[in-house]
C-alpha positions in Angstrom: 72.0 146.6 99.6 72.4 145.3 96.1 72.7 141.6 95.5 74.4 141.6 92.1 77.2 139.6 90.6 79.3 142.7 90.5 79.7 142.3 94.3 81.4 139.0 93.7 84.0 140.2 91.2 87.4 139.7 92.7 89.5 142.8 93.2 92.7 140.8 93.2 94.2 137.9 91.3 96.8 135.6 92.8 99.5 134.4 90.5 97.8 131.0 89.7 94.6 132.8 88.7 96.5 135.4 86.7 98.5 132.9 84.8 95.3 131.3 83.6 94.4 134.7 82.0 97.7 135.7 80.5 100.0 133.8 78.2 103.1 133.9 80.5 105.0 131.3 82.4 105.8 132.3 86.0 109.4 133.3 85.1 108.2 135.4 82.1 105.5 137.0 84.3 108.1 138.2 86.9 110.5 139.3 84.2 107.8 141.4 82.6 106.9 142.9 86.0 110.6 143.7 86.7 111.0 145.4 83.3 107.9 147.5 83.9 106.0 145.9 81.0 103.3 144.3 83.2 101.5 145.7 86.3 103.3 145.1 89.5 101.5 143.1 92.2 100.7 144.4 95.6 101.6 142.7 98.9 98.4 142.0 100.8 100.1 140.4 103.8 103.3 138.6 104.5 103.6 135.9 101.9 100.5 137.0 100.0 101.0 138.9 96.7 98.3 139.6 94.2 97.6 141.8 91.2 94.8 144.3 91.0 92.3 142.9 88.5 91.6 146.3 87.1 95.3 146.8 86.4 95.6 143.5 84.6 92.4 144.2 82.6 93.7 147.7 81.6 97.0 146.1 80.5 95.2 143.5 78.4 92.9 146.1 76.9 95.9 148.2 75.8 97.5 145.2 74.1 94.3 144.1 72.4 93.5 147.5 70.9 94.3 147.3 67.2 95.5 143.7 67.4 92.1 142.2 66.5 92.4 139.6 69.1 88.9 138.8 70.4 89.8 136.1 72.8 92.8 137.7 74.4 93.5 138.0 78.2 91.1 141.0 78.5 88.3 139.0 77.1 89.0 136.0 79.3 89.1 138.3 82.4 85.9 140.0 81.4 84.2 136.6 80.9 85.4 135.5 84.3 84.1 138.7 85.9 80.8 138.2 84.2 80.6 134.8 85.9 81.2 136.3 89.3 84.9 135.5 89.4 84.5 131.7 88.9 
């Protein structure tokens, strides 16, 4: 059994966590999801909705390619994951 920080990386992000990583208000976030321009969340249980961290990171990576943004959402998510999700 490995005891590495990768084991602590969250697979899902709740809206509050997600909004600390992307430059969207709550209403903009949901508008982007509805329009298909942002990954849709998954329902984990009644009343619990979250986004797959890998989907959000892929979305951010697509947007940062060619933009030259080094501190965009994908960088913040990668930094967070390197700290074990904290």
